[in-house]
N, C-alpha and C positions, 0 to 999 in steps of 0.2 A: 809704586811709580809716582814721581814727583808731579807737582802741579804744572810745571813748565812742559814736561813731556806729554801730560794729558792734553794741555792746550795745543801743543804742536800737532799731536795726532788728530785732534778735532779739526784743526785747520786743514790738515792734509785730506781728511775724509770729506770735508765740505768742498774742497777744490776738485777732488775726484768726482764727487757727485755732480758738480756744475759742469765739468767737462763731459761727463756721460750724458747729462741732460742736453747739452749743446749738440753733441753728435746725434742723439735721438731726434732733436728738433730738426736738424738738417736733413736727416733721413726722411722724416715725415714730410718736409717740404717737397722732397723728390717724389714721394708717393702721391701726394695730393696734386702736384703739378702734372704728373703723368696721367692721372685720372682726368684732369682738366684739358689734356691734350697739349700741354706746354712742354718746354724743354729746359728744365732748371739747370742741368749740368751740361756745360759746353758753351751755350750762348751766354748764360749768366753763371759765373763761376761759383763754386761752393764756398770759396773764401769771401766773395762778396755777400753771399747769403749769411755767412757767419757775422760779417761786419754789420749787416742789417739787424741781426738778432741781438747783438750787443750794443746797438744804438749808434754805431759809427756809419759814416757815409761810405758806400762801396768804392773801391779804387777805380772801377770803371766810370762811375759818376764823376769822381774827382778829375779823371782824365777828360771826360766830355766837357767839363766846365772850363778847362784851360785850352782846349783844342781851338785852332784857328777856324773861323767861320768864313766860308767862301762867299763872296759878294754876288756871284752869278753862277748859272748853270748853263754851259754852252748849248745853244739850240733852243733855249726857252727864255721868253720875255720875263717871266716871274714878276708880274706887276704887283701881285698881292704880297709877295715876299718883301717888297720895298715899303709896304705900308706897316710892317711890323717893327716893334722896338728891338733892341739888340738881343735881349734874352729870348724873345719870341723867334727871332731869326735863327738863333743857335738851335732852338728846339725844332724848328722847321727843317734844318739840315739833318738833324738826328732822325727825324721821322722819314725824310726822303731816303736817307742811306739805309735805314732798317727795312723799309718797304722794298726798295730795289734789290736788296739782298735776300728778300723773302723770309726774314726772320719772324718766327711766331711771336716773339716777345723781345723787347729791348728797352733799355733805360732811356728816358728823356728827362731833361733838367728843368721841367715845370710840373706842377701837380694840380693846380686849381682847375675846376671844370671850365671856367670862363676862358682861361688862358689856353688850355689844351684844345678846346673846341675851336677857338679863334684861329690857332695855328693850323689845325687839321683842315679847317675850311679853306684857309688860304692855300694850303698845299693842293687840295683837290681842285680848286679853281685854276691854279697855275699849271697843273699837270694832268690833263685829260688822258694822257697816254698810260696813266696808272689805272687802267680799267679794272684790274683784278682786285682792287679794293673797292668793291661795289659800294656806292654811298648809301645803300639801304642796310648794309650790314652793321651790326652793333659793334662799337669799339669798347674793348675792355681795358681797364687800368687797375693795377695794384698800387694802392697809395699807402704811405707810411706816415703815421701821426707826427705832425710838426716837422715834416721833411719836405723840402722843395724839390722833389724829384719823384718819379714813379716808374713802374714797369708798364709799358704800352704794348697792347696786343691788338693790332688793327683788324685782323680777320680777313681771310682771302676767299675768293669766290670760285675760281676755276681750277680744273685739273691741269696738269702739265700738257696733256694732249690737247685740251681745249684751248689753252693759251697759244699753242703752236698754230692751231687753226685760225684763231683770231688775229694773230700777228701776220699771218700770211694774207688774210683778207685786208688788213690795214695797208700792207705794202702793195697789194694788187690795186686797191683804190687809189693810192698815191700815184702809181705808175699810169693808171688810166687817166687821171687828171692831167698828168704831165703830157700825155699824148694829145690832149685837147688844147694845150698851150702853144703859143708861138713866141719867137724871140722878140717880136715887136710889141708884145702886150705889156702894158703898164700894170701897176698893182691893182688898180680898179678893175681892169679887164680880167686879171687873174682871179680876183675875189668873186667876180660875177660868174666865171666858169665854175669855181668851187661851189658857189651857191646853187647854180643850176644842176650840177652833178649830184649833189646830195639829195635834192628834191626828186630828181629822176630815178635815183637808186635806192631810196628808202621810203617807207610809209609811216605815217603817224599811228601809233597804237601801243597799248600797254603790253608788257611782256616781262619775263624774268630778267632780261638784259636791257630794259628800256632806259635806264638811268645813266648809261655809259656809252662810250663810242663802240663798244662791242655790239650793242644793239643795232647801230647803223651799219657798220662794216661787215659784221658776221651774220646777223639775222635779218638785216635790211628792214628793221622795225624798231622804232624808239619813240620817246616823247621828247619834250623840249630840251631836257638836260643832255640827252644823247646827241641831238642835232647840234646844239651849241658847242658841245665838246668836240664833235667831229669837225665842225667848221674851223675851230681854233687849231685843232691838231694839223689839218691840212695846210692852213695858212702859215703856221709856224714852220712847217717843212719847206714852204716856199719863201721863208724869211720875210713875211709880211706881219707886222705887229698886230696882235689881236688878243683880246682878253674876254674871259667868260663873265657874264653878269647874271646874278640871281636877283629875282624880284617877284612882283605879283601884278595881276591885272587890277586896274583901278576900279572897274565896275563891280567885280565880285570877290576880290581878294584872293583869287586862285593863284597858286604859285606858278612862276614862269621863269624861263632862262633864255637869254639872248647874248649877243656879242657886241663889243665895240672894237672896230678895226681902224687903224690909222692909215690914211691915204694922203700922200703929199703933205705930211705933217699935221693933218687935221683928223680928229676922231669922229667916227660916224657909227650910228646904230646899224646893226644887221640882225634880222630875225628870220633865220632859215625856216623855223617851224611854221610860222605863219605864211611863209611863201609857198608852203605845200598845203593848199586848201582846195581840194577837188569839188567842194560843195558850195562855192560862192556864186555859181551860175543860177539863173532863174529856171524854174520848171524842172524837168527830169534830165537836163543836159549833164548834170554831175554824174549820172549813172553810166555815161558813155565814156569808155576808156580813151577814145580819140579826142575827147574834149578836155582831158587833163592838161592844164597849162601851168606855167610857173608865174606866180604873182611877184613881179619885181618891185611892187610897192614897198616891200620890207627890206629892199636892198638900198641902204643909205637914205631912209625916209627923212623928210624934213623933221628936225628935232621937236619943234613945238607940236606937230601932229602926232608923232609917236608917243610923246610924253603925256598926251591925253588918254592913252590906252594903258601904259605900263609905267610902274615906278620901281626903282631898284631898292633892295634892302638897305638898311643904314649900317650894315656891318663894316663897310670900308668906304672911304671916299673914292669917287670915280672921276675920270676926265669929263669935262663939260663939252657936250656935243652942241655946236652952234652953227657949223657950216652946212650949206645946202647944195653946193655946186656939183656934188657927186650923185645927187638924186637921179634915179634911173630916167625919169621923164625929162629932167633938165638935160641930161647927157644925150638923150635921143630927140630933142627938139619937140617933145609932145606935151610940155607943160604950158597950157594955154591961158592967156591973161583974161580973156573974155569967153562967154558962152555963146558967141555969135554963130549962127547957122553956117555961114560961109567959111569961117575959120575952121570949124570942125569938119565940114564936108571936104574941104581941100586936103586936110590932114589925112582923113580916112582914104581918100582916093590915092594919095601919095603912098600910103602903106600898101594898098592893093596893087599899085603899079610895081612895087618892090616884092610882089609875090607873097605878102604876109597872109597867113591864115588867121592870125589874131591881130585885131586892130584895137589899140588901147590908147587912151589919152587922159590927161589929168588937168583939172581946172585949178587955177592959182589960189582961189579962196572960196568961201562958202557962197557968196553972192553969185559968182560966176558959175559955180556948180549947180545951184538951184535953177539958174536961168537955162543951163544946158539940159538939165533933166526934163524940163518941160517939153522940149522937142525931141531929145535923143534917147529918152527912156520911156516917157509916158506918151509921146507923140508918134508921128508917122515918119520922122526923118530917117530912121534906120533903113526904111524900105528903099530910099533913094540910093543909099550906099550898097544895098544888096543888088539893086539893078545894075549899078556900075560894076560890081564884082562879076555878075553874069556876063556883061558885055566884054570885059577884059578876058575872061576865061572861056568865052564861047558856050555858055551854059544857058539852058532854058528854065532851069529851076535851081534854087539853092536854099539850104536850110541854115539858119544862123541862130545863135543864142546870145542873150545879153546878160552881163553881170556888172554889178556896181560894188564899190567899196566906199561907203559913205564917209568913213573916217579919213580917207585920203583923197576924196573928191575925184575918184577915177571911175571911168566907164569903159567896159570891154565889149567887143563883139567877136565871137568865134564862129567862123564859117566852116 
């Protein structure tokens, strides 16, 4: 046999070997991915796997890179989407599509930890209705050396039956809120109804579901992430612009979440979690279920006061909250400029005349608050209001409890 024929047969042998190795490699991918609980064939084609093996970009990735990117998603504000650059927005849409289709894994056209984490965080902040990607779950990625794409595996939390229960609870909550609304209500009044509804129907506490709206609507128990997500979810369904904010407490660095809602074109802070504080009253009153009350101090608080308590993370820029005209006490005529005895007494009597069981008022600044405390917390002035309450209601005896929120200069009496 001549040298040319031997060389030809050698090349043929090498080609056959490489093809066999390639087929073996692709089969091994299938076996390993099945062990890992992934779906290599079907969602990610075997031809795309072959392209990866031989160093080429998969056809699906090339298609993703050239696909049109929608600028909005009907029914959702997507504030954080607008803070991303063009490539991050492309990846955001890829994540949103894959998660909504419940894909176990799918390609995204970014690969670095920083970029992927930024996009994923933006997605979670914009879409609290994606409760089944619990934000405590680990996110897995398969990365390829020197390639600007990866396989994204978000990880899902609930069974199909559980998701049906959760979505039924979400819809029921929305319908219950709608029954509390009237046609004459403006956006502030609607936001106030949602604020009160969540506080009345959920309790603060850790659980398996506490980081998502499933905790609020399904289990009626959550922490700040669940409260903030639920508030945003309901306001979005009412077409009221609202965003989710992640940050921390200034005094101890503990993580926290709240909202910024837009009312009459102005952004305001809303912190539903802190509106649900049954233990702010003095003594043992907090143990009495009938003394649970809604703290409206955290519904559109004065920005300078709220910002002494919490600061947002620096992950994304946020709207500047500067307005104070939607503050609960301003709206109700109970933000007092001085701490004078007569001004406070007259306001308390007016509230009792209107059949209020909770009398609350706010002082405009620190000096007025300190002056008011002397008489109305540490002194005997509350007894005069209690006597007025008894005369109005024809009672010989009444029990009342006092509560204060120093950070907001507010004083409460609950009869």
